[in-house]
N, C-alpha and C positions, 0 to 999 in steps of 0.2 A: 501567539498560540502556541509553538514550540520553537525552543533556544539551544542550540546544540553547543557545549563550549569544550574545545581541546579534548575532543573523545578519543581515547586510545584503547583498542582489544584486539584480543585474538583467540586462536586456538593453541593451548598449551603454552610453550615459551615461545611460540611465533606469533611476532605482532603482526596485526593487518591492517588497523586503521591507525592513523598518526595525527593526532590533534586535528581531528576534524570538527570545522566550524559551519555552523548551518543555522538559518532562521526561517521560518515559516508562518507567514501573517496570517491573521485569520480570514478565511474565504479564498484564500492562495490555492493554487494548483501549481506545485514546484516539480519540475523534472528532477532527478539524480542519474545522470548518464553516466558511461564508462564502460569499458571493453570487459570480456570475461576475465575473471579474477581480479578486476578491481577492488571489490571488498563492499559491493553495492549492498548484496544480502546480508553481508556480515553486519554493516550498519544496522540493518533493519534488525537482525537479530540482537544487537546490543540494546537496542532501542525497546524490545520486547521482553527482555528478561532471559531470552535464551542463550546469550552468550556473556561470558564474565567482562566486565569492564574494567579494566587497570586504572584509569585514571579520567577525569573530566567529568560533566555533568549534561544532562540532557532534560531541561526544564519544560514542563506543559501547564501553561497557566498559573506560574510561580511553586510548581511542585517538581521537586527532581523525581525524574523515574528511574536513575538509576538507583540500582538496590531495591526495588519495590519489587514483591512476586508479580507473578504474571496477572493474576486476577483484580492485584489493586490497579494494574495499568489499564485494564480494560474498564474497571471503573472509573479511571480519570477521563475515559472518554477516547481512546486510542483502539482500532482495530487494525489488523493485519490479515491482507488478503494475500497467502504464500504463492512462491512460484510452485506452480506443479500442482495448484488446487487442493489438494489432501481432504478430498471428498470420502466420507465414509460409503461405497460402494453398495454393502447391502441394506443401507437404510433408504429409507425413503425421502424423498425431497424435503418433505415437511419437517420430517425428523432432524435432518441435515440442519435444515433451519435453525430450529428449536433449539439447538446446541449453542447457536451464538445469542442467546437472549440471556446469557448470565448477569447483564448488568441489570437486568428486569428483574431478577428475582427478588420476591417481596411486593411486587405491583401486582395488580390485578389482573384476571384473564383478559379483560377488555384490553388492557394496556399491549400485550402482548400479541392478542390478535390484531390491534394496531399495527404492532410493527409486520406482520405477515400481510397484511394489507397493502401497506408502504412497497414491500418488497414484490408484491404480485402485481402492483402496477407499474412499478420499474420494467419488472420481467413478466410480462402476460404468460409467457409459454412454460413459467414455470407454475403457475396456477394450474393449466392444462395437464401439468405432469407432477403435480403435488403428493399423490400416492404412488408413484412411481418408484422403482429403486434407481438409486442415482446411478450406480454402476452401468444401467442401459442407456443413459442419455449419451449424447454425443460430445465431444471435448468442450463446445462452444457452450451448450447447456450446463455441463459440469461448472464451467467458468462463472457462468450465472448464479450459481448455487453459491459457489464460495465468495462472490460477492456479496450476495443476499445475506448468505450465515453473518458475514461482518456487520452489515447493516443492521440486522436484529436486535444488536447491544444500543442502537441509537447513538453510534459515536460521534465525536466533533471533530476526529482527525482519521484519516484511512492512508493507509500504507500499503501500496498497491506494488506488489513484486514479480516483475514481468508479465502482466496480466493477456499480454496477445500472443503470450508464446504459442507455436503448433497451431493455430486458428487460422481457418481459412480468411480471407480476405473480407468476405463479407459478413462474418461474424465479429471480426474487429471493428468494422463501423458499427455494429449493433452495440457491442460494448462501449464505444466511443460515444455513441448517442446516448447511452445511459450514464455515463461520467457526466455529460455534458450537463444532464438534468439534476446532477447532484452539484456542480459547479454553480447552477443558476440558483441553488437554493442556500449557497455559501457554506458548503462544505469544504473544507479545509484536505487537501489530498497531497502526497508525496507519491511521486509516480517512478518507479524504478523500470527504465527502458533502454534499450540497447539500440532499437531505432530512431535514428535521429529526426528523420522528417516527423513522424508520429508523436514524438515525445515533446519537440519543441512547438508543434503546431497545436497543442493541445493542453498548454501549460503557460504560465504568467513569466516565471524565472526558473531557470536552470541551473544547477552545479554539475562540474565534469570531475569526477573521482577518478584517480589514477594511482594504481601503487597503493591504495589507502587514502591517498591525499587530496583534497581539493586543490586541483589546479587552474580553475577558472569558476566563475559566477557571473551571471547577467542577465538580464531579461531576455528572455527567450526569442523575442523577435531580433534581438540584436545579435544573438549567438548565431542565429539562423543565415545573417547576413554576413557574418564571418568568415573570409576566404582561408583562412589557416585552422577552420575548426576539426577537420581528419587530423592534422596533426597534432592539435589538443587532446583530442578525444584519444589519440596513441600515445599521447606522452612526450611528443618529441617537439611541441612548440615549445 
């Protein structure tokens, strides 16, 4: 599904990513772990054309995403749920969701309506609030909007950047239940997360990124059993 080969990139003259290698198989949920400043969000930015890449490739179903404009990347079936949600507060829930349907341009109104129904089935609370301004929603509801907006494009691969940040435990469980539904349908997901327990419990495999380098990769169940995981996470293992 996604093969990242020797990816290098950064901001200005400062390198952040160093020869990152990563693979996501179809239907897998893969966690990307690491402390603050490790380069996790930078990697997602590189994969979605919001950060220049100096070298390397990121092939999705045989097509190199590097150098593609963002709308082409969406058309390939990749969707990002950004850290901080980035919803449009003055707009209604439904209008925010509609912004995510770019991949459906040229399709029938019935196709777009089908995606709305898919999102509303996953998050019934959004159906109840579909005509409400998004800025009046709780943080958890806004995160549901952000996830729903990404799903409107009928993606094959979801990139989730810290989707549980700042959410109450009960809301985290609701989001996790929705992600489990997506996993059961065969959705491929890359989950960026700092909370080791959540990330490893809800993923098939994991990579540990420290200072822009992959320092470890294994099945999540194996990583969770390692006694030196904290040292790996901090880059001292």
